[in-house]
C-alpha positions as protocol buffer text, in pm:
chain_id: "A"
residue {
  index: 1
  type: MET
  ca { x: 3800 y: 1679 z: 670 }
}
residue {
  index: 2
  type: GLY
  ca { x: 3695 y: 1663 z: 316 }
}
residue {
  index: 3
  type: ASP
  ca { x: 3481 y: 1399 z: 133 }
}
residue {
  index: 4
  type: LEU
  ca { x: 3430 y: 1073 z: 354 }
}
residue {
  index: 5
  type: PHE
  ca { x: 3463 y: 838 z: 22 }
}
residue {
  index: 6
  type: GLN
  ca { x: 3781 y: 958 z: -153 }
}
residue {
  index: 7
  type: PRO
  ca { x: 3919 y: 689 z: -395 }
}
residue {
  index: 8
  type: TRP
  ca { x: 4208 y: 596 z: -131 }
}
residue {
  index: 9
  type: HIS
  ca { x: 3924 y: 530 z: 144 }
}
residue {
  index: 10
  type: LEU
  ca { x: 3760 y: 285 z: -96 }
}
residue {
  index: 11
  type: ILE
  ca { x: 4111 y: 91 z: -197 }
}
residue {
  index: 12
  type: ILE
  ca { x: 4173 y: 72 z: 183 }
}
residue {
  index: 13
  type: LEU
  ca { x: 3862 y: -64 z: 222 }
}
residue {
  index: 14
  type: ALA
  ca { x: 3847 y: -341 z: -60 }
}
residue {
  index: 15
  type: GLY
  ca { x: 4184 y: -420 z: 64 }
}
residue {
  index: 16
  type: LEU
  ca { x: 4093 y: -452 z: 439 }
}
residue {
  index: 17
  type: ALA
  ca { x: 3763 y: -659 z: 306 }
}
residue {
  index: 18
  type: ILE
  ca { x: 3988 y: -908 z: 101 }
}
residue {
  index: 19
  type: LEU
  ca { x: 4226 y: -961 z: 380 }
}
residue {
  index: 20
  type: LEU
  ca { x: 3950 y: -1026 z: 641 }
}
residue {
  index: 21
  type: PHE
  ca { x: 3722 y: -1245 z: 411 }
}
residue {
  index: 22
  type: GLY
  ca { x: 3944 y: -1392 z: 168 }
}
residue {
  index: 23
  type: GLY
  ca { x: 3868 y: -1379 z: -192 }
}
residue {
  index: 24
  type: LYS
  ca { x: 3684 y: -1671 z: -203 }
}
residue {
  index: 25
  type: LYS
  ca { x: 3399 y: -1559 z: 62 }
}
residue {
  index: 26
  type: LEU
  ca { x: 3369 y: -1220 z: -92 }
}
residue {
  index: 27
  type: PRO
  ca { x: 3121 y: -1337 z: -391 }
}
residue {
  index: 28
  type: GLU
  ca { x: 2913 y: -1527 z: -155 }
}
residue {
  index: 29
  type: LEU
  ca { x: 2891 y: -1222 z: 90 }
}
residue {
  index: 30
  type: GLY
  ca { x: 2794 y: -1013 z: -213 }
}
residue {
  index: 31
  type: LYS
  ca { x: 2542 y: -1256 z: -324 }
}
residue {
  index: 32
  type: GLY
  ca { x: 2378 y: -1295 z: -5 }
}
residue {
  index: 33
  type: LEU
  ca { x: 2388 y: -899 z: 64 }
}
residue {
  index: 34
  type: GLY
  ca { x: 2187 y: -880 z: -281 }
}
residue {
  index: 35
  type: GLU
  ca { x: 1944 y: -1158 z: -232 }
}
residue {
  index: 36
  type: GLY
  ca { x: 1851 y: -968 z: 122 }
}
residue {
  index: 37
  type: LEU
  ca { x: 1832 y: -639 z: -43 }
}
residue {
  index: 38
  type: ARG
  ca { x: 1613 y: -777 z: -295 }
}
residue {
  index: 39
  type: GLY
  ca { x: 1372 y: -937 z: -55 }
}
residue {
  index: 40
  type: PHE
  ca { x: 1342 y: -625 z: 151 }
}
residue {
  index: 41
  type: LYS
  ca { x: 1274 y: -423 z: -199 }
}
residue {
  index: 42
  type: GLU
  ca { x: 1015 y: -688 z: -260 }
}
residue {
  index: 43
  type: GLY
  ca { x: 864 y: -698 z: 90 }
}
residue {
  index: 44
  type: MET
  ca { x: 853 y: -313 z: 70 }
}
residue {
  index: 45
  type: LYS
  ca { x: 633 y: -310 z: -256 }
}
residue {
  index: 46
  type: GLY
  ca { x: 410 y: -573 z: -129 }
}
residue {
  index: 47
  type: ILE
  ca { x: 346 y: -328 z: 168 }
}
residue {
  index: 48
  type: ASN
  ca { x: 298 y: -23 z: -81 }
}
residue {
  index: 49
  type: ASP
  ca { x: 44 y: -240 z: -268 }
}
residue {
  index: 50
  type: ASP
  ca { x: -121 y: -350 z: 31 }
}
residue {
  index: 51
  type: VAL
  ca { x: -180 y: 32 z: 103 }
}
residue {
  index: 52
  type: LYS
  ca { x: -284 y: 160 z: -218 }
}
residue {
  index: 53
  type: ALA
  ca { x: -541 y: -146 z: -262 }
}
residue {
  index: 54
  type: ASP
  ca { x: -672 y: -33 z: 80 }
}
residue {
  index: 55
  type: ALA
  ca { x: -741 y: 314 z: -28 }
}
residue {
  index: 56
  type: LYS
  ca { x: -942 y: 245 z: -351 }
}
residue {
  index: 57
  type: PRO
  ca { x: -1309 y: 275 z: -313 }
}
residue {
  index: 58
  type: ALA
  ca { x: -1525 y: -16 z: -300 }
}
residue {
  index: 59
  type: ASP
  ca { x: -1772 y: 81 z: -502 }
}
residue {
  index: 60
  type: SER
  ca { x: -1645 y: -219 z: -762 }
}
residue {
  index: 61
  type: SER
  ca { x: -1781 y: -492 z: -539 }
}
residue {
  index: 62
  type: HIS
  ca { x: -1915 y: -833 z: -668 }
}
residue {
  index: 63
  type: VAL
  ca { x: -2179 y: -988 z: -534 }
}
residue {
  index: 64
  type: VAL
  ca { x: -2240 y: -1388 z: -586 }
}
residue {
  index: 65
  type: THR
  ca { x: -2552 y: -1539 z: -508 }
}
residue {
  index: 66
  type: PRO
  ca { x: -2502 y: -1935 z: -509 }
}
residue {
  index: 67
  type: LYS
  ca { x: -2688 y: -2176 z: -679 }
}
residue {
  index: 68
  type: PRO
  ca { x: -2963 y: -2396 z: -417 }
}
residue {
  index: 69
  type: ASP
  ca { x: -2798 y: -2779 z: -373 }
}
residue {
  index: 70
  type: GLU
  ca { x: -2990 y: -3062 z: -496 }
}
residue {
  index: 71
  type: ALA
  ca { x: -3049 y: -3163 z: -126 }
}
residue {
  index: 72
  type: THR
  ca { x: -3196 y: -2857 z: -10 }
}
residue {
  index: 73
  type: LYS
  ca { x: -3470 y: -2867 z: -307 }
}
residue {
  index: 74
  type: PRO
  ca { x: -3801 y: -2996 z: -187 }
}
residue {
  index: 75
  type: PRO
  ca { x: -3893 y: -3329 z: -370 }
}
residue {
  index: 76
  type: THR
  ca { x: -4121 y: -3281 z: -654 }
}
residue {
  index: 77
  type: ALA
  ca { x: -4429 y: -3520 z: -662 }
}
């Protein structure tokens, strides 16, 4: 059987890709594939960051007390 991706196999695959898609279409396909992989990596990074953020303890919480509004203050005489 041997290795799956020998140099001749890669040359034949490249030739078939050029025949099927043409020389002008291949850069567009490569660009689209690269953008798709980049978006997938960023999505996975966001999921991993969310999981890490949920694992942090909540002891660093901050309580904010609002200022009383002028309308809610009783009138002074």
